[in-house]
N, C-alpha and C positions, 0 to 999 in steps of 0.2 A: 560217540555216536550208536547206540547201543539198536539192534537192525534183530532184537530179540523178544520186543514187547508184542503185546497182541496188538500195539496198532497197524505192525508189517512195516516193510520197504515205501509202500506203495505209498501208505499215508507219508511215512517221514519225505521222502522224493515230493509228497503234493504242499509239505508245508516248507523247504526251502523260497527263499527270493526270489520272482526272476524278474529276466526284462522286460515282459511284459507289464508286473506289477510298474515300474519306476514311469512307463509311458501315460498310465494311470493315474497315477499319483496329481495329487493340486498343482496346479502350472505354477506358484510360488516356490514350490521348494524342487520343482525339474531340472536335472543335469543337461544345462545347454550347450559345453564343449568345452575344448581345452586351450591353456594359452602355450602358442609358435613362437612366437618374438612379440620384439618393442626394446622401451626403453622409459627410463625414469622422465625423461622431457618431453617421449611423443608420445609417449600412453601404450598399449599394450593391444598386441595381434591377438583374436582369436577365432581357432578352426572350427564352425559348429560341426556337432553329432550330427552323422547321418538323420536321423529322426526329424529335427527340430528345422525348421522351414525356415525360412528367415520374412515368411511375412509374419509370422509371429511375432519376431521381436520390434519398436520400433524405438527411434532416438529419442534419448531423455530417460528410459527404465534404466533401472538399478539392477546390480550384482553381485552378485561378491568371490572373489575367487580368492579361492581356499589352497594358499600357501603349506609349506611343512610346520610355522612355526608361530603365521599367524594368517590372518581374515582382512583382504583388500578390498573394502568398500568402492565399487566401482559406477560410472555410469555410461553406457553405450552412447557415444558420441556419432557412429556410423557403420550403414552396416555395407559391406559390398558381397562379391561375388566371384567366386576364383574359381579356377579350374588346374590341374593338373600341369599341361599341356599347353601349346599355343596350337596343336593340332586338334585337338576338342574344340578348340573357339573358332577353328577355320573348316573345319570339316562335320557339323554341331551332327549326332548318330539319330535316328532313326526312334524316335522316341514312342513310336503309335506303339510297338512290341512294351509293352508291359515288365516282361523279363528283363529287358537289355535297359529298360526308364528304371528299374530295382537297380540295374547294378550298376549305373553313371551314378544314378544320383550317391551324392557319403563315399563316392570312393578319384573317379576324373572328374569329378563338379560338387562342387560344396559351397555352405556359406560363410562369409568372413566378419567378424565385427571387430572392431574397432572401442577401446577403452580408454576412456580418462581415469585411473586410481584418485581417490578422494583422502579416504580417510584407512589411517590404518586400525585393528582392531585384533585383542587379543583373539588365537586360536579354539581356546574353549570356553568366550564370552566372557564375558565381565572386563572391569579395567579401566583405563582413559583410553579415549578418542585421540591419537596420536597423528602429522600429518605424516604424508608415505616419502619417505626417504629411500625407497628400492625398492625391487622388482621380485613380484611374485616366482619362478622357477621354471624351465618346460614344460610343459603339462601340468602344470598346478590345473585343478578342477576349476571350471567357471557354475555358478548356478544362480538361478536368480533369487535375490533379496526375499528374505521371508518379512512378513512383520511384525517380527519380535528381531528382526535383526534392525529395520528401519527404527523401529519402537528405541532399540540400541543406541540408535548416530539421533537422531531428531527428540526423541523422549517422546513419553509415551501421555497421552491427554491427561489432563488433568490436572492439580495441585502436586509435585512432587516436592515433600518437605523434606527432601536431602540435598534440593539444588538451593530450594526457596524462590521456587518456580515457576506459575503459571502454560503449562504449552497448553498450544491452541489446536485443534484442528482447526487445517485451511483446506486440505483436497488431500488427492491419493494421486499418487507418478503416476503418468503413465502408462498405457494397458498394464494396470495392475492394480486390477480390482481389488475393493477391500484392504484395502493397506493404505491406514492413515498415515500424513503427515506431517507434522506440525510444527509448532516454531513457540518460541520461548516471550508470552509478551513482556515481560517488564525489560529483556533485552530490545525488545521491540520499542519500548518508548524511552528510554535512554536515550536513543540518540537518534535523533530526527531522521527521517523514511520518507521514500519515495514510492507513490505508484506510476509507474507509466505505460502507455500501448497508446497505438492510432487512435483514433476516432472510432466510436463505432466496436472498439472489444471489449466493454466493460468496465471502468475503470471505477467509475462510482461504486457500483455493485462490488469488485475485491475493496474497495474504501471503505463500504457501509459491513462486507463480514468484518475487515478487521475493526472495527470501533467497536462493532458490536461485542464478540470478543475483549476487548478494553472495557467496555462497561461490564459487563456482565460481569468480568474479575476483579474488578473496579481497581487497577491496578497502575491507573491516573486519571483526572479528572482529563474532559475535551472541551473544546470552544470550535466549533465550524464554521468554517466562513461559506452558506447555502447558498452560491452562486444561483443555482437552477433551480431550489430546491425542490431540492430531491433526498436530504437526510434527514428532514426533522419529522412529519405526520407521516408521508405520503411521497411513494414516489412513482417514477416509471417503471413498466415493465415488460419485456420481452412478449411481441406478441403485441395485436394494434386493441386497443382499449384496453389497456390489463394493468393492473394499479398496486405495486411491491410497498410495505409497512415500512415505516420510517423508523426512525430510532426511538421516538419517544410512543407509537404503540406496541412497539416492545418490552421496552422498559420507563413506564406511564410514573414511573416516582425515582427516576434517575435521570431525566432527562426533560431539559423547558427548552420550550421555542422562543427565541425573541426574534422581532420583525422590524423592521424595515416600512413595511409596506402595509399596513391592517385592513386594508379592503380586500387587497389579492389576500392575505388569509380567512380574513372571511370569505371569500371565490369559492376557493381551493377549503373551506370548514375544515382548516386548519385550526387546531386545539392552542391557541395562543399562549403564551405566559405572561407576555409586557412586547409592546410596543415601544419601539427608542425613538427618541429624538437627539439632536445635536447643536447644540447653539455654535449660533456664528460668534459669542466671542472666547469660544474654546479651541478654534483653530487657531492653529500657530505653522509656521510657514512650514519647518517639519512635516506637516500632515501634507503635505503640498509637492513634496520634493519629486517624490515617483511618479509625480502624474508630470513632470516636465516633459517625457515624451509625450504622451496622448495628448495633454492640451497642445504640444507645439510648445511652449516656453522654450525660451531665451535664456542666453546666461545673462543679460540685461533685466529680463521682464524679472526672474527669481532674484535679482539681485533686488529689485523693485519692490518686490513681497517681502523682504527683510526691513527691506527701510520704513514701509509703509510699517512695518510693524513698533518701528519701535518710533515713529514720528504718532502714532495712532492707539499707541498701547492694544492691549488686548479686544478692544472695540475695532481693529481694523477693514477686518472683512466685511461685519454690518456694516459699518460708513462709508467703505470703497463702493458696495455697491445700492449704498441711497444714492438714488440719484438726485431727490429733495438737496442732502446734505450736502454732494458733490457743487451741485447750483449755488447755494446759499455761500460759494467760497469763495464765488467770482466775484470783482473790482470793478470799477470802473474809473480811467483817468477823467477826475474831473479837467484837466488840459485839456486835454485832446479829446474828451468824449467820446475815447474807443474803448468795450470792455472788452475783459479777457475772462474765457469760461473760468470755474472751479476747476477744473481736469489741470489748467496748461498752470493757476497758480498754485494748486497742487504737487505740483511739478516742481517748478519750481525749486518750489521752495523746503523740498527732499534733495536737492542738485541732481531731481534725474530728467530726459527728455520728455517732453509731452506727445512727442508719439510715441515712445515706451509704453508710458501710462493707460495711454490709449487703445494699447494694441493689448495689453495685460485686461483692461477694464474689459473690454471685448469675450475674450479666451476666457474668465470669470462669470461671466454672465449666466452661464451652462448652471451654474451653483443654487440660485432661481429657481429652477425648474426641480429641483431636488425638496419628496415632500416632509421629510426627516431633518431639514437643515429649518432653522426657527428662531426669529431673532431673539437675540441675549444669550442668556444658555440653558442647556436641555436640559431632559430628567434624569439625571446624572445614569446616563448609562453603566459607564465605569462603575461605580460604588455595585449596582442593581448587579452586575453578572459575577465583580469576585466577592460580592455574598452568597452565588449559588453556587460555586468554585470552590470557595471554602466550607460550604459544606457535603460536596464531593458530589454536586451535581453534576454537569456537563449541559454544555448553552450550543444550539442550537439556532444559531443568527441568520433567520432567510431574508432573500433581496426584493421578492416579489420580483415588481415591473425593472427594478433597480436591476437584475442581474443581467441585464439586455445591454446595459450600461457598464462597461469597462472600468471608464475612469469613477463612477461610483464605488461600485464592489474596492478600487486598489486604495478612490481614498477613507472606506469607511475600517476597511481592513486594516490599514496603515495607522489611521485614526485611533482603532480601539488599542491593536496589537503591542502600540509603543507605550502607550499609560499600563496597560495589564504587565507587560514586560516589565519599564520601571517599579510596579507594586512589588514584583514577585522577584526581584531584585534588593527592597527592602524589608521583605520578609525573609529571605533568605541572611545576610550580612547579621538582621535581628537574634536571627537562632545559630550564630558563631557555634560551635562547641554543643548546640544541645541538637542533636535528632530529629528527637522527638516534638518538636516547636517548629520543624521545616514545614515548608508548605509540599502539599501532597504536587506529585507530576503532574504537569501541565503540558499538553498535546495540541497545535494549534492547526489542523487545518486549512489551507484555502489550493485550489483550485485553478486556473492560470499562473502558476508559480511559474513559469519563465517572466513574467510579467515583473513579479518582487525580488525575483533572482539573474535580473539581465548584468552582463559582466560591466555594463557602463555605470550601474547601480548596485550591484550588490558590497558594494565592497562598505558602500556608509550608508545602507536604508535598514533597519531592526530585525526584520527577515534574514537577512545577511548575519550579521549579528547573531540572533540566535543560534542558527545552523556551527555557526563557528564557534560557538562558548561549549558545545556537545548540551551536556547536562549539567554546565555550573551552575546555572539557577535554575535549577528542575523546569526549565520551558524547552520542549523543543517539535520539532516541526514534520506535517503531515501531509510536502507536496505531490500534488495532482498535476501530470500536464502529459500534455502530447507530443511537445520536442525539446525531452531532454537536452539536448544539443547546443540550445540555448540559454540555458540557466550556468551561470560563472562556474568553472568546470576548478576552483577553488573552493565552492560549496559541494559540487557534486563529490569534491572526494571527502566531506565531511557527513552525505546519506552514508548512516551505517546500515539501513536493510534495504534493499532496492526491488518490490515485487514489478515484474514485466510483462506486457503482456505482448502480442505481436508488433514490431514495429519493421517496417519495412526502407526505413529512412538511413544509409550507412553513419552518416553522423549520429544521427540519432542514439543509434547499436552500437559505438564505438564509446558513445560519452557513458551509456547503464556499462560497460562491461568496462571504463577505464579505472586502472589498479587491480584490478583485478588477473588470478593467475589462472592458464589455463583457457585464456577469453577466446584463444583462436577455437576449439572446442564448444564453446557454450554461444560463440557466434553463428556458429550450424544448427544447432540446438533450436537459439531464441528466432531463427529466422523463416521457420516449419513449425511453428507454434502456431493451432487453426485461432480465428479471427472472434470465437467466443470459450469463454471460460477456460483458458489454457494460461498457465505465466510461470515467466523462471522469476523463482523466488531467491537471493542472495545477499550475503552480509550479513552484521553483528545475529541477528535472531534466530538465524538455523545456523549448525556448525558446518554448511557446505550447500553448494549453492542446486535447487531442484528445480525440476521442471513438475508442472501438478494441473491434474484436471483440478481446478476449482469445486469447495463446494457450489453446490445451488443454492439461491439465498429465496427459498419457498418455504412453505408450512413445515418443512420436518426443519427447518434450520431454526425457526423461530419457535418450536417447541425448545428444542434444545437450547434456544437462547430465556426459556424457560415464560415462553410467552402460551398462554390459555385462549383460545377461540372463544366467545360468549357461543357459539354451538354444539361445544364442545361439551358447558357446563352439565346440563342437564343428564349426558351420556357417561362423565366421570363421577358424578353425585351419587348415581344408580350402582355404578362399579363400586361406592368408598359403601353403599349401603348395602352389596352383599358378601362383601366383602367380609362383614364389621356381624351379619348373620352367621358367617359360615355354611355349612354345605346343609343343603335343606336333610332332616330327617337328624342334623346331631342331636342328639340329644345334652350334651356334658358331659366331664369328666367322674367320678364316679368318690 
């Protein structure tokens, strides 16, 4: 350094970097401390610098440990207080003296972090992400992760041509404002995924955000069984009397609303495209198997359903629920003059007991209350839905008043999914060897998923089949549920991406973290989530577990999805006119 220039020594000295400038640096690039211990299996111990307070850090925050040859992208899983000796703890000093307080903080007392290293990155940036197989050395520097480092791990928002995937901004890491975390939409729909959380934690909002990303970027078609009428035209929002825009308002040309209850849709001013009816003659015994527990059907009664189908043909349900037809089956013994009821005669002809058939008749009578069930055949709901899906449109099926009847919800979802899945199997097999002819990936969204995937039935239902098939026939599930522990463990093991809000039941937490490396640390993170707008994301769509404050489902989100409010149109028109006119006084180019 030349101290004989005109600037002088003082100017040169003032230009040197100072420790105080590090404190004024952006929080995301700030040094936090150094590694003082740890292991690959148990994680790293970090001693905080004296300028860093434990109150500034939170479990779930991302940091980067800078070793000599590589960087370790890590998550804070615990924050603790440390002391140099027990004497300090047993006899705390008088900290009313500012000088003594300054002396003790960072010397005799200090903060400690526990880190779980997640991925290894090249020291100079770039290169592939690698699983952690070693640990950094003592006194390796620890800094909060920057946006560039987070994007290096999770991907930068938007379409990445080099990876041929769409990265969707899903939220921010805890206590890391303006740092975006993304997930891969293509990987999200490749395998079945799940949104879990206790009641009231915003599972519907999380699901709508994910579905909006999938629809906007066109990575899959969607069939959404909208149990509580929250996805289609308009849903409820936080706060009394507030409403949230549904998917059709955000994507009017890409989303169609079907309904089972046209009257309810009219009351809610839902912009419906088609009202579904299902014919009695279309119902097969397999459509009722999932209702065995809800309708309290015994094994002999289920056997009687199959016997009715064999005995009466496709019209079995129409006839069985037709009291006039049943009465006509009755006979009178001319010798004794005694008459036998039609149900008794029908039971004898089928080799069933009268008691079994009578109990089955009472249980199936509730089908008469379903306004969407009609004699004969319905209006080809399956064909109509498939035409929309083939046109790369997304279908939301509103249940109206039937959403409060779990038996109706499960019956319709099972009825439609069985047939749509079979069509996809046929299309996939017909397109063997010709990828351009394959059907676009389909995601089927179901709520109350544990009712479809209970261990006692998941092994032989269409939903269990889809989950186990992964993406074999281009059909996957998005399951939304508050009790993941009641889902069959084999099915849970096939859930590729899990987005989990707060859970307070230990069995549910264990089910979500089943098969996940480092589950002990993540369990602590999951148990400390807020009840709103926070979630743990792990699995196929992200390279490592991430805790985020999820995006708000608000006007800013709607604009990013491409929605333009009618009130904004005049303002945008005037702005475009101004841009076309140019600056005032501009007379053009020479």
